[in-house]
Backbone and ligand atoms as CSV (ligand in chain L), in Angstrom:
chain,resi,resn,atom,element,x,y,z
A,1,MET,N,N,155.408,77.989,-12.623
A,1,MET,CA,C,156.637,78.765,-12.625
A,1,MET,C,C,156.455,80.159,-13.222
A,2,ASP,N,N,155.203,80.486,-13.592
A,2,ASP,CA,C,154.949,81.797,-14.168
A,2,ASP,C,C,155.289,82.935,-13.197
A,3,HIS,N,N,155.198,82.676,-11.889
A,3,HIS,CA,C,155.519,83.729,-10.921
A,3,HIS,C,C,157.035,84.039,-10.969
A,4,LEU,N,N,157.870,83.085,-11.355
A,4,LEU,CA,C,159.300,83.361,-11.517
A,4,LEU,C,C,159.524,84.141,-12.818
A,5,LYS,N,N,158.868,83.681,-13.893
A,5,LYS,CA,C,159.017,84.402,-15.169
A,5,LYS,C,C,158.624,85.894,-15.026
A,6,ALA,N,N,157.620,86.121,-14.201
A,6,ALA,CA,C,157.116,87.490,-14.061
A,6,ALA,C,C,158.139,88.390,-13.399
A,7,LYS,N,N,159.096,87.786,-12.681
A,7,LYS,CA,C,160.087,88.609,-11.959
A,7,LYS,C,C,161.385,88.804,-12.754
A,8,ILE,N,N,161.472,88.199,-13.947
A,8,ILE,CA,C,162.677,88.380,-14.756
A,8,ILE,C,C,162.460,89.559,-15.713
A,9,ARG,N,N,163.441,90.459,-15.713
A,9,ARG,CA,C,163.328,91.640,-16.547
A,9,ARG,C,C,163.904,91.349,-17.917
A,10,HIS,N,N,163.152,91.740,-18.968
A,10,HIS,CA,C,163.624,91.552,-20.333
A,10,HIS,C,C,164.203,92.864,-20.844
A,11,VAL,N,N,165.471,92.841,-21.235
A,11,VAL,CA,C,166.148,94.067,-21.698
A,11,VAL,C,C,166.505,93.912,-23.175
A,12,PRO,N,N,165.785,94.583,-24.071
A,12,PRO,CA,C,166.061,94.469,-25.500
A,12,PRO,C,C,167.405,95.139,-25.844
A,13,ASP,N,N,168.050,94.560,-26.855
A,13,ASP,CA,C,169.272,95.167,-27.427
A,13,ASP,C,C,170.414,95.302,-26.402
A,14,PHE,N,N,170.518,94.368,-25.480
A,14,PHE,CA,C,171.644,94.306,-24.550
A,14,PHE,C,C,172.253,92.902,-24.620
A,15,PRO,N,N,173.565,92.760,-24.713
A,15,PRO,CA,C,174.605,93.797,-24.740
A,15,PRO,C,C,174.834,94.376,-26.123
A,16,LYS,N,N,174.051,93.860,-27.133
A,16,LYS,CA,C,174.186,94.459,-28.464
A,16,LYS,C,C,172.853,94.357,-29.199
A,17,PRO,N,N,172.668,95.132,-30.270
A,17,PRO,CA,C,171.379,95.141,-30.991
A,17,PRO,C,C,170.953,93.715,-31.387
A,18,GLY,N,N,169.644,93.447,-31.173
A,18,GLY,CA,C,169.067,92.171,-31.619
A,18,GLY,C,C,169.025,91.121,-30.491
A,19,ILE,N,N,169.747,91.341,-29.393
A,19,ILE,CA,C,169.756,90.373,-28.263
A,19,ILE,C,C,168.714,90.827,-27.251
A,20,LEU,N,N,167.831,89.864,-26.868
A,20,LEU,CA,C,166.901,90.093,-25.756
A,20,LEU,C,C,167.572,89.512,-24.510
A,21,PHE,N,N,167.978,90.367,-23.584
A,21,PHE,CA,C,168.698,89.899,-22.411
A,21,PHE,C,C,167.749,89.578,-21.281
A,22,TYR,N,N,167.909,88.388,-20.705
A,22,TYR,CA,C,167.075,87.967,-19.553
A,22,TYR,C,C,167.822,88.350,-18.293
A,23,ASP,N,N,167.363,89.445,-17.678
A,23,ASP,CA,C,168.028,90.033,-16.512
A,23,ASP,C,C,167.434,89.444,-15.247
A,24,ILE,N,N,168.216,88.567,-14.573
A,24,ILE,CA,C,167.709,87.870,-13.402
A,24,ILE,C,C,167.934,88.676,-12.100
A,25,THR,N,N,168.538,89.851,-12.197
A,25,THR,CA,C,168.793,90.605,-10.929
A,25,THR,C,C,167.466,90.960,-10.253
A,26,THR,N,N,166.418,91.148,-11.033
A,26,THR,CA,C,165.103,91.490,-10.457
A,26,THR,C,C,164.468,90.305,-9.785
A,27,LEU,N,N,164.848,89.110,-10.198
A,27,LEU,CA,C,164.388,87.860,-9.527
A,27,LEU,C,C,165.194,87.629,-8.252
A,28,LEU,N,N,166.505,87.814,-8.356
A,28,LEU,CA,C,167.403,87.535,-7.210
A,28,LEU,C,C,167.121,88.478,-6.046
A,29,SER,N,N,166.698,89.701,-6.357
A,29,SER,CA,C,166.473,90.687,-5.269
A,29,SER,C,C,165.144,90.491,-4.595
A,30,ASP,N,N,164.320,89.541,-5.087
A,30,ASP,CA,C,163.040,89.223,-4.483
A,30,ASP,C,C,163.237,87.987,-3.593
A,31,GLN,N,N,163.028,88.166,-2.280
A,31,GLN,CA,C,163.370,87.117,-1.336
A,31,GLN,C,C,162.659,85.787,-1.669
A,32,GLN,N,N,161.388,85.832,-1.948
A,32,GLN,CA,C,160.651,84.616,-2.260
A,32,GLN,C,C,161.035,84.071,-3.629
A,33,GLY,N,N,161.240,84.990,-4.567
A,33,GLY,CA,C,161.623,84.598,-5.908
A,33,GLY,C,C,162.970,83.861,-5.928
A,34,PHE,N,N,163.917,84.378,-5.191
A,34,PHE,CA,C,165.261,83.736,-5.118
A,34,PHE,C,C,165.129,82.369,-4.451
A,35,ARG,N,N,164.415,82.299,-3.335
A,35,ARG,CA,C,164.244,81.021,-2.632
A,35,ARG,C,C,163.588,79.977,-3.562
A,36,ASP,N,N,162.513,80.373,-4.241
A,36,ASP,CA,C,161.795,79.444,-5.117
A,36,ASP,C,C,162.668,79.010,-6.291
A,37,THR,N,N,163.484,79.933,-6.815
A,37,THR,CA,C,164.386,79.644,-7.916
A,37,THR,C,C,165.389,78.565,-7.512
A,38,VAL,N,N,165.997,78.764,-6.365
A,38,VAL,CA,C,167.042,77.827,-5.883
A,38,VAL,C,C,166.377,76.471,-5.588
A,39,ASP,N,N,165.213,76.463,-4.977
A,39,ASP,CA,C,164.552,75.200,-4.682
A,39,ASP,C,C,164.164,74.463,-5.973
A,40,ALA,N,N,163.713,75.202,-6.982
A,40,ALA,CA,C,163.332,74.567,-8.244
A,40,ALA,C,C,164.545,73.969,-8.983
A,41,LEU,N,N,165.678,74.675,-8.864
A,41,LEU,CA,C,166.907,74.161,-9.505
A,41,LEU,C,C,167.415,72.907,-8.791
A,42,ALA,N,N,167.274,72.909,-7.456
A,42,ALA,CA,C,167.837,71.796,-6.673
A,42,ALA,C,C,166.935,70.574,-6.632
A,43,ALA,N,N,165.621,70.768,-6.808
A,43,ALA,CA,C,164.629,69.710,-6.560
A,43,ALA,C,C,164.948,68.366,-7.247
A,44,PRO,N,N,165.304,68.382,-8.549
A,44,PRO,CA,C,165.515,67.104,-9.216
A,44,PRO,C,C,166.727,66.310,-8.697
A,45,TYR,N,N,167.571,66.991,-7.918
A,45,TYR,CA,C,168.846,66.360,-7.501
A,45,TYR,C,C,168.882,66.032,-6.029
A,46,MET,N,N,167.792,66.257,-5.318
A,46,MET,CA,C,167.692,65.838,-3.923
A,46,MET,C,C,167.818,64.343,-3.884
A,47,GLY,N,N,168.669,63.838,-3.001
A,47,GLY,CA,C,168.837,62.370,-2.901
A,47,GLY,C,C,169.692,61.787,-3.966
A,48,GLU,N,N,170.310,62.600,-4.811
A,48,GLU,CA,C,171.162,62.085,-5.884
A,48,GLU,C,C,172.645,62.004,-5.473
A,49,ASP,N,N,172.919,62.320,-4.201
A,49,ASP,CA,C,174.277,62.235,-3.669
A,49,ASP,C,C,175.280,63.061,-4.513
A,50,ILE,N,N,174.895,64.267,-4.849
A,50,ILE,CA,C,175.808,65.167,-5.579
A,50,ILE,C,C,176.969,65.538,-4.638
A,51,ASP,N,N,178.191,65.445,-5.164
A,51,ASP,CA,C,179.390,65.810,-4.352
A,51,ASP,C,C,179.689,67.304,-4.482
A,52,GLN,N,N,179.542,67.829,-5.707
A,52,GLN,CA,C,179.907,69.233,-5.966
A,52,GLN,C,C,178.927,69.848,-6.958
A,53,VAL,N,N,178.498,71.074,-6.683
A,53,VAL,CA,C,177.858,71.892,-7.716
A,53,VAL,C,C,178.969,72.679,-8.370
A,54,VAL,N,N,179.041,72.640,-9.700
A,54,VAL,CA,C,179.993,73.459,-10.452
A,54,VAL,C,C,179.247,74.609,-11.045
A,55,GLY,N,N,179.638,75.845,-10.666
A,55,GLY,CA,C,178.966,77.025,-11.178
A,55,GLY,C,C,179.856,77.750,-12.196
A,56,ILE,N,N,179.255,78.282,-13.222
A,56,ILE,CA,C,179.976,78.971,-14.300
A,56,ILE,C,C,179.950,80.469,-14.042
A,57,GLU,N,N,181.114,81.103,-14.053
A,57,GLU,CA,C,181.250,82.556,-13.854
A,57,GLU,C,C,180.354,83.319,-14.835
A,58,SER,N,N,179.587,84.333,-14.383
A,58,SER,CA,C,179.501,84.696,-12.987
A,58,SER,C,C,178.102,84.474,-12.408
A,59,ARG,N,N,177.074,84.482,-13.231
A,59,ARG,CA,C,175.743,84.269,-12.630
A,59,ARG,C,C,175.557,82.846,-12.164
A,60,GLY,N,N,176.332,81.916,-12.726
A,60,GLY,CA,C,176.309,80.561,-12.231
A,60,GLY,C,C,176.864,80.397,-10.826
A,61,PHE,N,N,177.660,81.383,-10.396
A,61,PHE,CA,C,178.175,81.363,-9.023
A,61,PHE,C,C,177.016,81.661,-8.039
A,62,ILE,N,N,176.206,82.639,-8.397
A,62,ILE,CA,C,175.126,83.046,-7.500
A,62,ILE,C,C,174.127,81.898,-7.295
A,63,LEU,N,N,173.702,81.364,-8.425
A,63,LEU,CA,C,172.694,80.277,-8.330
A,63,LEU,C,C,173.329,78.987,-7.832
A,64,GLY,N,N,174.531,78.664,-8.361
A,64,GLY,CA,C,175.164,77.409,-8.033
A,64,GLY,C,C,175.513,77.304,-6.534
A,65,ALA,N,N,176.018,78.380,-5.982
A,65,ALA,CA,C,176.397,78.330,-4.551
A,65,ALA,C,C,175.168,78.093,-3.688
A,66,ALA,N,N,174.082,78.734,-4.017
A,66,ALA,CA,C,172.844,78.568,-3.242
A,66,ALA,C,C,172.315,77.146,-3.418
A,67,VAL,N,N,172.379,76.608,-4.637
A,67,VAL,CA,C,171.944,75.221,-4.858
A,67,VAL,C,C,172.809,74.279,-4.069
A,68,ALA,N,N,174.116,74.532,-3.999
A,68,ALA,CA,C,175.008,73.647,-3.256
A,68,ALA,C,C,174.635,73.600,-1.786
A,69,THR,N,N,174.356,74.735,-1.175
A,69,THR,CA,C,173.979,74.692,0.251
A,69,THR,C,C,172.635,74.008,0.447
A,70,THR,N,N,171.736,74.175,-0.544
A,70,THR,CA,C,170.451,73.480,-0.446
A,70,THR,C,C,170.627,71.966,-0.523
A,71,LEU,N,N,171.526,71.536,-1.426
A,71,LEU,CA,C,171.747,70.103,-1.596
A,71,LEU,C,C,172.692,69.533,-0.505
A,72,GLY,N,N,173.348,70.425,0.231
A,72,GLY,CA,C,174.286,69.969,1.266
A,72,GLY,C,C,175.564,69.400,0.668
A,73,CYS,N,N,176.063,70.040,-0.392
A,73,CYS,CA,C,177.308,69.585,-1.043
A,73,CYS,C,C,178.274,70.763,-1.217
A,74,GLY,N,N,179.407,70.507,-1.823
A,74,GLY,CA,C,180.413,71.566,-2.032
A,74,GLY,C,C,180.127,72.365,-3.282
A,75,PHE,N,N,180.959,73.384,-3.513
A,75,PHE,CA,C,180.827,74.233,-4.689
A,75,PHE,C,C,182.185,74.390,-5.356
A,76,VAL,N,N,182.197,74.302,-6.654
A,76,VAL,CA,C,183.437,74.473,-7.474
A,76,VAL,C,C,183.187,75.529,-8.527
A,77,PRO,N,N,184.067,76.542,-8.644
A,77,PRO,CA,C,183.887,77.559,-9.686
A,77,PRO,C,C,184.588,77.185,-11.007
A,78,ILE,N,N,183.935,77.474,-12.095
A,78,ILE,CA,C,184.535,77.491,-13.424
A,78,ILE,C,C,184.656,78.965,-13.771
A,79,ARG,N,N,185.943,79.392,-14.069
A,79,ARG,CA,C,186.176,80.824,-14.211
A,79,ARG,C,C,186.697,81.232,-15.557
A,80,LYS,N,N,186.643,82.500,-15.849
A,80,LYS,CA,C,187.250,83.082,-17.031
A,80,LYS,C,C,188.780,82.898,-16.915
A,81,PRO,N,N,189.515,82.853,-18.051
A,81,PRO,CA,C,190.926,82.544,-18.019
A,81,PRO,C,C,191.752,83.499,-17.142
A,82,GLY,N,N,192.735,82.906,-16.434
A,82,GLY,CA,C,193.663,83.688,-15.644
A,82,GLY,C,C,193.237,84.038,-14.243
A,83,LYS,N,N,192.066,83.586,-13.827
A,83,LYS,CA,C,191.531,83.942,-12.505
A,83,LYS,C,C,191.847,82.892,-11.441
A,84,LEU,N,N,191.936,81.626,-11.839
A,84,LEU,CA,C,192.155,80.574,-10.855
A,84,LEU,C,C,193.636,80.475,-10.488
A,85,PRO,N,N,193.970,80.393,-9.215
A,85,PRO,CA,C,195.372,80.493,-8.785
A,85,PRO,C,C,196.192,79.213,-8.992
A,86,ALA,N,N,195.569,78.027,-8.890
A,86,ALA,CA,C,196.341,76.792,-8.935
A,86,ALA,C,C,196.288,76.180,-10.354
A,87,ALA,N,N,196.959,75.066,-10.551
A,87,ALA,CA,C,197.004,74.405,-11.879
A,87,ALA,C,C,195.586,74.152,-12.386
A,88,SER,N,N,195.341,74.587,-13.653
A,88,SER,CA,C,193.992,74.536,-14.183
A,88,SER,C,C,193.959,73.917,-15.556
A,89,PHE,N,N,192.793,73.363,-15.935
A,89,PHE,CA,C,192.516,72.978,-17.343
A,89,PHE,C,C,191.777,74.119,-17.991
A,90,ARG,N,N,192.022,74.263,-19.274
A,90,ARG,CA,C,191.340,75.311,-20.055
A,90,ARG,C,C,190.609,74.705,-21.255
A,91,GLU,N,N,189.406,75.246,-21.538
A,91,GLU,CA,C,188.620,74.786,-22.693
A,91,GLU,C,C,188.185,76.042,-23.437
A,92,SER,N,N,188.491,76.079,-24.764
A,92,SER,CA,C,188.072,77.216,-25.612
A,92,SER,C,C,186.775,76.855,-26.326
A,93,TYR,N,N,185.952,77.862,-26.612
A,93,TYR,CA,C,184.715,77.611,-27.355
A,93,TYR,C,C,184.406,78.807,-28.237
A,94,ASN,N,N,183.592,78.563,-29.242
A,94,ASN,CA,C,183.261,79.603,-30.235
A,94,ASN,C,C,182.136,80.488,-29.767
A,95,LEU,N,N,182.324,81.772,-30.001
A,95,LEU,CA,C,181.245,82.743,-29.804
A,95,LEU,C,C,180.772,83.150,-31.187
A,96,GLU,N,N,179.759,84.004,-31.229
A,96,GLU,CA,C,179.280,84.509,-32.499
A,96,GLU,C,C,180.436,85.182,-33.250
A,97,TYR,N,N,181.212,85.980,-32.512
A,97,TYR,CA,C,182.391,86.611,-33.102
A,97,TYR,C,C,183.597,86.201,-32.213
A,98,GLY,N,N,184.462,85.377,-32.749
A,98,GLY,CA,C,185.674,85.008,-32.018
A,98,GLY,C,C,185.497,83.823,-31.088
A,99,THR,N,N,186.407,83.718,-30.117
A,99,THR,CA,C,186.370,82.613,-29.176
A,99,THR,C,C,186.520,83.130,-27.756
A,100,ASP,N,N,186.118,82.242,-26.819
A,100,ASP,CA,C,186.300,82.551,-25.400
A,100,ASP,C,C,186.809,81.305,-24.734
A,101,ALA,N,N,187.139,81.343,-23.471
A,101,ALA,CA,C,187.638,80.179,-22.779
A,101,ALA,C,C,187.211,80.186,-21.340
A,102,LEU,N,N,187.216,78.991,-20.740
A,102,LEU,CA,C,186.894,78.810,-19.316
A,102,LEU,C,C,187.922,77.920,-18.707
A,103,GLU,N,N,188.058,78.001,-17.384
A,103,GLU,CA,C,189.061,77.160,-16.702
A,103,GLU,C,C,188.481,76.527,-15.424
A,104,ILE,N,N,189.054,75.390,-15.071
A,104,ILE,CA,C,188.689,74.718,-13.778
A,104,ILE,C,C,190.001,74.245,-13.126
A,105,HIS,N,N,190.055,74.244,-11.816
A,105,HIS,CA,C,191.206,73.682,-11.145
A,105,HIS,C,C,191.328,72.174,-11.459
A,106,GLN,N,N,192.538,71.762,-11.731
A,106,GLN,CA,C,192.743,70.371,-12.173
A,106,GLN,C,C,192.284,69.349,-11.134
A,107,ASP,N,N,192.355,69.697,-9.862
A,107,ASP,CA,C,192.002,68.729,-8.812
A,107,ASP,C,C,190.594,68.950,-8.270
A,108,ALA,N,N,189.777,69.749,-8.985
A,108,ALA,CA,C,188.489,70.210,-8.402
A,108,ALA,C,C,187.473,69.076,-8.267
A,109,CYS,N,N,187.471,68.101,-9.162
A,109,CYS,CA,C,186.456,67.033,-9.108
A,109,CYS,C,C,187.089,65.652,-9.131
A,110,ALA,N,N,188.334,65.563,-8.732
A,110,ALA,CA,C,189.092,64.319,-8.857
A,110,ALA,C,C,188.388,63.138,-8.137
A,111,GLY,N,N,188.600,61.943,-8.665
A,111,GLY,CA,C,188.080,60.748,-8.018
A,111,GLY,C,C,186.626,60.446,-8.407
A,112,ASN,N,N,186.273,60.822,-9.652
A,112,ASN,CA,C,184.920,60.469,-10.137
A,112,ASN,C,C,183.790,61.054,-9.318
A,113,GLN,N,N,184.003,62.292,-8.795
A,113,GLN,CA,C,182.964,62.916,-7.994
A,113,GLN,C,C,181.712,63.156,-8.816
A,114,ARG,N,N,180.556,63.130,-8.150
A,114,ARG,CA,C,179.231,63.297,-8.777
A,114,ARG,C,C,178.953,64.820,-8.837
A,115,ILE,N,N,178.817,65.294,-10.094
A,115,ILE,CA,C,178.814,66.742,-10.353
A,115,ILE,C,C,177.497,67.214,-10.935
A,116,LEU,N,N,176.992,68.322,-10.416
A,116,LEU,CA,C,175.867,69.035,-11.039
A,116,LEU,C,C,176.398,70.387,-11.539
A,117,VAL,N,N,176.286,70.649,-12.844
A,117,VAL,CA,C,176.728,71.898,-13.425
A,117,VAL,C,C,175.541,72.874,-13.432
A,118,VAL,N,N,175.734,74.114,-12.955
A,118,VAL,CA,C,174.630,75.081,-12.903
A,118,VAL,C,C,175.024,76.399,-13.591
A,119,ASP,N,N,174.094,76.925,-14.421
A,119,ASP,CA,C,174.283,78.252,-14.983
A,119,ASP,C,C,172.911,78.892,-15.103
A,120,ASP,N,N,172.896,80.231,-15.386
A,120,ASP,CA,C,171.601,80.897,-15.450
A,120,ASP,C,C,170.844,80.637,-16.734
A,121,VAL,N,N,171.575,80.732,-17.899
A,121,VAL,CA,C,170.906,80.655,-19.192
A,121,VAL,C,C,171.577,79.667,-20.109
A,122,LEU,N,N,170.786,78.775,-20.731
A,122,LEU,CA,C,171.298,77.951,-21.846
A,122,LEU,C,C,170.841,78.609,-23.145
A,123,ALA,N,N,171.833,79.216,-23.845
A,123,ALA,CA,C,171.501,79.872,-25.115
A,123,ALA,C,C,171.993,78.965,-26.241
A,124,THR,N,N,173.150,79.265,-26.845
A,124,THR,CA,C,173.640,78.379,-27.950
A,124,THR,C,C,174.277,77.096,-27.423
A,125,GLY,N,N,174.609,77.082,-26.130
A,125,GLY,CA,C,175.155,75.855,-25.533
A,125,GLY,C,C,176.663,75.766,-25.486
A,126,GLY,N,N,177.358,76.720,-26.083
A,126,GLY,CA,C,178.818,76.659,-26.145
A,126,GLY,C,C,179.462,76.724,-24.745
A,127,THR,N,N,178.913,77.583,-23.916
A,127,THR,CA,C,179.441,77.734,-22.569
A,127,THR,C,C,179.262,76.452,-21.745
A,128,ALA,N,N,178.072,75.887,-21.822
A,128,ALA,CA,C,177.787,74.673,-21.061
A,128,ALA,C,C,178.596,73.477,-21.585
A,129,ARG,N,N,178.779,73.417,-22.885
A,129,ARG,CA,C,179.596,72.343,-23.496
A,129,ARG,C,C,181.014,72.401,-22.913
A,130,ALA,N,N,181.570,73.582,-22.940
A,130,ALA,CA,C,182.927,73.760,-22.394
A,130,ALA,C,C,182.987,73.388,-20.928
A,131,ALA,N,N,181.986,73.747,-20.166
A,131,ALA,CA,C,181.964,73.461,-18.720
A,131,ALA,C,C,181.899,71.953,-18.496
A,132,VAL,N,N,181.045,71.249,-19.243
A,132,VAL,CA,C,180.920,69.795,-19.082
A,132,VAL,C,C,182.267,69.131,-19.434
A,133,ASP,N,N,182.892,69.600,-20.504
A,133,ASP,CA,C,184.201,69.010,-20.900
A,133,ASP,C,C,185.248,69.248,-19.814
A,134,LEU,N,N,185.230,70.417,-19.181
A,134,LEU,CA,C,186.182,70.726,-18.130
A,134,LEU,C,C,185.966,69.811,-16.911
A,135,VAL,N,N,184.715,69.600,-16.550
A,135,VAL,CA,C,184.411,68.728,-15.391
A,135,VAL,C,C,184.966,67.333,-15.668
A,136,LYS,N,N,184.777,66.840,-16.893
A,136,LYS,CA,C,185.234,65.519,-17.227
A,136,LYS,C,C,186.759,65.437,-17.226
A,137,LYS,N,N,187.411,66.490,-17.784
A,137,LYS,CA,C,188.871,66.560,-17.754
A,137,LYS,C,C,189.390,66.483,-16.305
A,138,ALA,N,N,188.672,67.133,-15.412
A,138,ALA,CA,C,189.093,67.241,-13.999
A,138,ALA,C,C,188.693,65.994,-13.191
A,139,GLY,N,N,188.140,65.004,-13.882
A,139,GLY,CA,C,187.875,63.741,-13.225
A,139,GLY,C,C,186.489,63.565,-12.650
A,140,GLY,N,N,185.555,64.492,-13.001
A,140,GLY,CA,C,184.202,64.384,-12.464
A,140,GLY,C,C,183.271,63.638,-13.363
A,141,LYS,N,N,182.151,63.232,-12.756
A,141,LYS,CA,C,181.072,62.511,-13.484
A,141,LYS,C,C,179.866,63.452,-13.486
A,142,VAL,N,N,179.368,63.818,-14.676
A,142,VAL,CA,C,178.300,64.810,-14.766
A,142,VAL,C,C,176.931,64.126,-14.564
A,143,LEU,N,N,176.301,64.437,-13.425
A,143,LEU,CA,C,174.984,63.855,-13.127
A,143,LEU,C,C,173.849,64.708,-13.672
A,144,GLY,N,N,174.161,66.008,-13.890
A,144,GLY,CA,C,173.138,66.883,-14.410
A,144,GLY,C,C,173.712,68.213,-14.837
A,145,VAL,N,N,173.022,68.888,-15.784
A,145,VAL,CA,C,173.363,70.229,-16.201
A,145,VAL,C,C,172.085,71.037,-16.091
A,146,ALA,N,N,172.033,71.951,-15.106
A,146,ALA,CA,C,170.786,72.610,-14.766
A,146,ALA,C,C,170.880,74.116,-15.039
A,147,PHE,N,N,169.791,74.626,-15.622
A,147,PHE,CA,C,169.705,76.067,-15.967
A,147,PHE,C,C,168.419,76.632,-15.398
A,148,LEU,N,N,168.464,77.895,-15.039
A,148,LEU,CA,C,167.219,78.564,-14.716
A,148,LEU,C,C,166.402,78.793,-15.982
A,149,ILE,N,N,167.069,79.228,-17.069
A,149,ILE,CA,C,166.360,79.616,-18.289
A,149,ILE,C,C,166.969,78.856,-19.465
A,150,GLU,N,N,166.110,78.306,-20.342
A,150,GLU,CA,C,166.546,77.702,-21.580
A,150,GLU,C,C,165.870,78.407,-22.740
A,151,LEU,N,N,166.670,78.863,-23.720
A,151,LEU,CA,C,166.137,79.518,-24.909
A,151,LEU,C,C,165.997,78.491,-25.989
A,152,ASP,N,N,164.786,77.917,-26.114
A,152,ASP,CA,C,164.563,76.774,-27.014
A,152,ASP,C,C,164.975,77.055,-28.441
A,153,PHE,N,N,164.740,78.265,-28.898
A,153,PHE,CA,C,164.969,78.565,-30.330
A,153,PHE,C,C,166.449,78.542,-30.679
A,154,LEU,N,N,167.326,78.567,-29.722
A,154,LEU,CA,C,168.773,78.496,-30.026
A,154,LEU,C,C,169.308,77.060,-29.926
A,155,ASN,N,N,168.458,76.144,-29.471
A,155,ASN,CA,C,168.784,74.711,-29.538
A,155,ASN,C,C,170.120,74.343,-28.879
A,156,GLY,N,N,170.393,74.952,-27.728
A,156,GLY,CA,C,171.639,74.658,-27.045
A,156,GLY,C,C,171.757,73.211,-26.593
A,157,ARG,N,N,170.629,72.540,-26.379
A,157,ARG,CA,C,170.644,71.139,-25.970
A,157,ARG,C,C,171.397,70.262,-26.962
A,158,ALA,N,N,171.343,70.665,-28.238
A,158,ALA,CA,C,172.002,69.856,-29.270
A,158,ALA,C,C,173.516,69.774,-29.031
A,159,LYS,N,N,174.063,70.730,-28.299
A,159,LYS,CA,C,175.507,70.694,-28.003
A,159,LYS,C,C,175.834,69.814,-26.797
A,160,LEU,N,N,174.770,69.287,-26.169
A,160,LEU,CA,C,174.989,68.488,-24.972
A,160,LEU,C,C,174.369,67.087,-25.110
A,161,PRO,N,N,174.668,66.391,-26.219
A,161,PRO,CA,C,174.028,65.093,-26.432
A,161,PRO,C,C,174.471,64.099,-25.348
A,162,GLY,N,N,173.530,63.343,-24.836
A,162,GLY,CA,C,173.851,62.356,-23.802
A,162,GLY,C,C,173.969,62.911,-22.400
A,163,GLU,N,N,173.941,64.234,-22.282
A,163,GLU,CA,C,174.011,64.847,-20.926
A,163,GLU,C,C,172.591,65.089,-20.412
A,164,PRO,N,N,172.371,64.843,-19.133
A,164,PRO,CA,C,171.031,65.065,-18.561
A,164,PRO,C,C,170.778,66.576,-18.280
A,165,VAL,N,N,170.117,67.225,-19.243
A,165,VAL,CA,C,169.878,68.669,-19.173
A,165,VAL,C,C,168.506,68.939,-18.546
A,166,TYR,N,N,168.475,69.893,-17.643
A,166,TYR,CA,C,167.242,70.282,-16.974
A,166,TYR,C,C,167.145,71.807,-16.950
A,167,SER,N,N,165.975,72.359,-17.266
A,167,SER,CA,C,165.795,73.802,-17.134
A,167,SER,C,C,164.503,74.090,-16.452
A,168,VAL,N,N,164.510,75.125,-15.577
A,168,VAL,CA,C,163.320,75.474,-14.796
A,168,VAL,C,C,162.343,76.231,-15.695
A,169,LEU,N,N,162.803,77.181,-16.492
A,169,LEU,CA,C,161.970,78.020,-17.296
A,169,LEU,C,C,162.395,77.911,-18.776
A,170,ARG,N,N,161.411,77.822,-19.682
A,170,ARG,CA,C,161.749,77.730,-21.088
A,170,ARG,C,C,161.035,78.849,-21.864
A,171,TYR,N,N,161.774,79.402,-22.840
A,171,TYR,CA,C,161.237,80.450,-23.687
A,171,TYR,C,C,161.411,80.039,-25.153
L,1,LIG,P1,P,175.703,80.186,-24.670
L,1,LIG,O1,O,177.136,79.760,-24.577
L,1,LIG,O2,O,175.327,80.783,-26.001
L,1,LIG,O3,O,174.749,79.078,-24.283
L,1,LIG,O4,O,175.492,81.389,-23.659
L,1,LIG,C1,C,175.336,81.139,-22.330
L,1,LIG,C2,C,175.913,82.206,-21.463
L,1,LIG,O5,O,175.682,83.514,-21.951
L,1,LIG,C3,C,175.277,82.104,-20.083
L,1,LIG,O6,O,176.331,82.063,-19.144
L,1,LIG,C4,C,174.418,83.336,-19.969
L,1,LIG,O7,O,174.714,83.999,-18.759
L,1,LIG,C5,C,174.745,84.232,-21.151
L,1,LIG,N1,N,173.612,84.559,-22.017
L,1,LIG,C6,C,173.432,84.174,-23.308
L,1,LIG,N2,N,172.329,84.656,-23.846
L,1,LIG,C7,C,171.745,85.391,-22.848
L,1,LIG,C8,C,170.506,86.117,-22.792
L,1,LIG,N3,N,169.681,86.258,-23.849
L,1,LIG,N4,N,170.195,86.717,-21.615
L,1,LIG,C9,C,171.016,86.583,-20.541
L,1,LIG,N5,N,172.173,85.904,-20.562
L,1,LIG,C10,C,172.534,85.282,-21.698
C-alpha cells in the first residue's frame, strides 16, 4: 500500500498549528490511485451482503459512494446539521474545542439493514462514534467501519469497542 501513501500530500499546520493534515485530493486525482483506494476499501466486504454504505460528510461521500458502486449496494449520507431535508436523528460529539453534530435520515437504514460506514480518516474517533450511533438509531446493523487512513497515535479505535474497524493505511 506504499504506492497509495506516496500519493497522499502531508500539509503541516492545517487547519491550525500543530495538525499534520492528510490531504487525499492528490490521491483522488490519480486515476489508478483512486481505483486502488476504492478497491482496497471494498475488498474485505465483498460477499458480505452489505445493503448500504454510509458515508460521512464530506470526504466520506467521495470514498463511500465509490465503494457502494463497487460493492453493488446503496449509499446513505451522514451530514452536518440542518442539511438533510426529511426527519432526521442527530448525534453530538466533542471536539478539541467545543462540540459538533451529525445527522442521518430516520428511515435511512430501517429494517436491520447491513451497513458499512466509510470515512477518510480515523483520528480521535469522535466522528466515527457518532456515525455508528446514528446508524444504530436509524435501525441499521453495523457490519464494518472502514477508513482509508488511521492515525494510530490518537487511538480512535478505543472509541469503537466491539465494532469491526478496518483501515487501509496506518500512520
Ligand atoms: P476524529 O473525529 O477526530 O476521528 O476526526 C475525524 C474526521 O476529521 C474525519 O472526518 C477526517 O476527515 C478529519 N480529520 C481529522 N484529523 C485529520 C487529519 N490529520 N488529516 C485529515 N483529516 C483529518
